[in-house]
Each structure stands twice: as structure tokens, then as C-alpha cells.
C-alpha positions in Angstrom: 90.0 110.4 125.2 89.3 112.5 122.1 89.8 111.0 118.7 90.0 112.7 115.4 88.2 112.0 112.2 90.9 109.7 110.7 91.0 107.5 113.8 87.3 107.1 113.7 87.1 106.3 109.9 90.3 104.2 109.5 88.2 101.1 110.3 86.4 101.5 107.1 89.5 101.9 104.9 90.2 98.1 104.3 86.5 97.4 103.5 86.5 100.1 100.9 89.7 98.9 99.5 88.4 95.3 99.4 85.3 96.5 97.5 87.4 98.6 95.1 89.8 95.6 94.5 86.9 93.3 93.9 85.2 95.7 91.4 88.5 96.3 89.5 88.8 92.5 89.0 85.1 91.8 88.1 84.0 95.0 86.4 87.2 95.7 84.5 87.7 99.0 86.0 91.3 100.3 85.5 93.8 99.1 88.1 95.3 102.5 88.2 92.5 103.8 90.5 93.1 101.0 92.9 96.8 101.5 92.7 96.5 105.1 93.7 94.1 104.5 96.5 96.3 101.6 97.8 99.5 103.7 97.8 97.7 106.5 99.7 96.3 104.0 102.2 99.7 102.4 102.6 101.3 105.7 103.2 98.6 106.5 105.8 99.0 103.3 107.7 102.8 103.3 108.1 104.3 106.7 108.6 101.2 108.9 109.2 99.3 106.7 111.6 102.5 106.2 113.7 102.8 110.0 114.2 99.1 110.8 114.6 98.5 107.9 117.0 99.5 108.0 120.6 102.5 105.7 120.3 104.9 108.0 122.0 102.5 108.9 124.8 102.3 105.2 125.8 104.9 104.3 128.4 104.7 100.6 128.1 107.2 99.3 125.5 105.0 96.2 124.6 102.1 98.4 123.5 104.4 100.6 121.4 106.0 97.7 119.7 102.7 96.0 119.0 101.2 99.2 117.5 104.4 99.7 115.4 104.3 96.2 114.1 100.6 96.4 113.4 101.1 99.5 111.4 103.9 97.9 109.4 101.8 94.8 108.7 98.7 96.8 107.6 100.9 99.0 105.3 102.5 95.9 103.9 99.2 94.2 103.1 97.8 97.3 101.3 101.0 98.0 99.5 101.5 94.4 98.3 97.9 94.4 97.1 98.7 97.3 94.9 101.7 95.3 93.5 99.6 92.1 93.1 97.3 94.0 90.7 100.1 94.1 88.1 102.1 90.9 89.0 99.5 88.5 89.9 101.4 85.4 88.7 104.5 85.9 90.8 104.6 83.2 93.5 107.1 85.0 95.7 104.7 88.0 96.0 101.7 85.7 96.7 103.7 83.9 99.4 104.8 87.2 101.0 101.1 88.2 101.0 100.2 85.0 102.8 102.8 85.6 105.5 101.5 89.1 106.0 98.0 87.8 106.2 98.9 85.2 108.9 100.7 87.9 110.9 97.6 90.1 110.5 95.4 87.3 111.8 97.7 87.0 114.8 97.2 90.7 115.5 93.5 90.3 115.1 93.5 87.6 117.8 95.7 89.7 120.0 93.4 92.7 119.9 90.4 90.6 120.5 91.7 88.4 123.3 94.5 90.2 125.1 94.2 93.9 124.5 90.4 94.1 124.0 90.4 97.0 121.6 87.4 96.4 119.4 88.1 99.2 116.9 91.5 97.7 116.2 90.0 94.2 116.0 87.5 95.4 113.3 90.4 97.1 111.5 92.5 93.9 111.3 89.3 92.0 110.4 88.8 94.3 107.4 92.4 93.5 106.3 91.7 89.8 106.7 88.8 90.4 104.2 91.0 92.4 101.9 93.7 89.8 101.8 91.2 87.1 101.2 89.8 89.0 98.3 93.3 89.7 96.9 94.4 86.1 97.2 91.1 84.8 95.8 90.1 82.8 98.7 
């Protein structure tokens, strides 16, 4: 199976976003840079990844549904991280981020135990790290 450059490098996106979020908080870099990167990554993970991935080639409904929900959760985490930069004191946003983080952890377990796709496991692990950095855990 031939993969393109974005599929190979998408594993590194959450790690770079976590480092950038950490540096914006600790080194007082402007949140605008992180906001721009997070919005672009959120746009990549929800509509672009669905159409560039092989979701329509897969005949099994369970695999298509899991891939769709996985893209939605990843885009939600990265998008809410952009919003949390500006409204960090809002409890509703933090609770929504906790729910997305728990769902992401369930996808991490799914891709490690059931589906055995290591690349997607490390992608979700990167988003676990990103959500931990965002929530200050």
C-alpha cells in the first residue's frame, strides 16, 4: 500500500503542537502562532484527512465509522486547544476537553489492542500528550 507524505508525517503533528503549546505558555510566545497552527491542523484532521484517507475504499462499516469518529475527536482536541489558549478559565471548555481526551484514550486502546495499527496508535498517543499539556496534567 502506497502512502503519501501527509500520511507518513501526520504522526508528528500532535507532538509539534504540544511543544508549540508548551512554548507559548512558558516562553511567552504569542498565542496567535499556536492558534493559526491549531486551526490548520484541525482543518487537516477533519475534512481533509477523511477525503485523502481510504475511508471510502474500506467495505466494512465498522472500520469506516471508527476512522470517521477518530478524525472528529482529533480535530476536536486540536480545535479546542486553540480556543483554550484564550479562554482558559472556562470550566465548560475544560470539561469538554476532558471528554474528548477520554474518548481519544479509548481510540488509543482500540488501535493498539483490536486493530493493531501502530501508526494510528502513536498518533492518538501524541494527542494524549497534547491534551495533557493543554490541561496542565
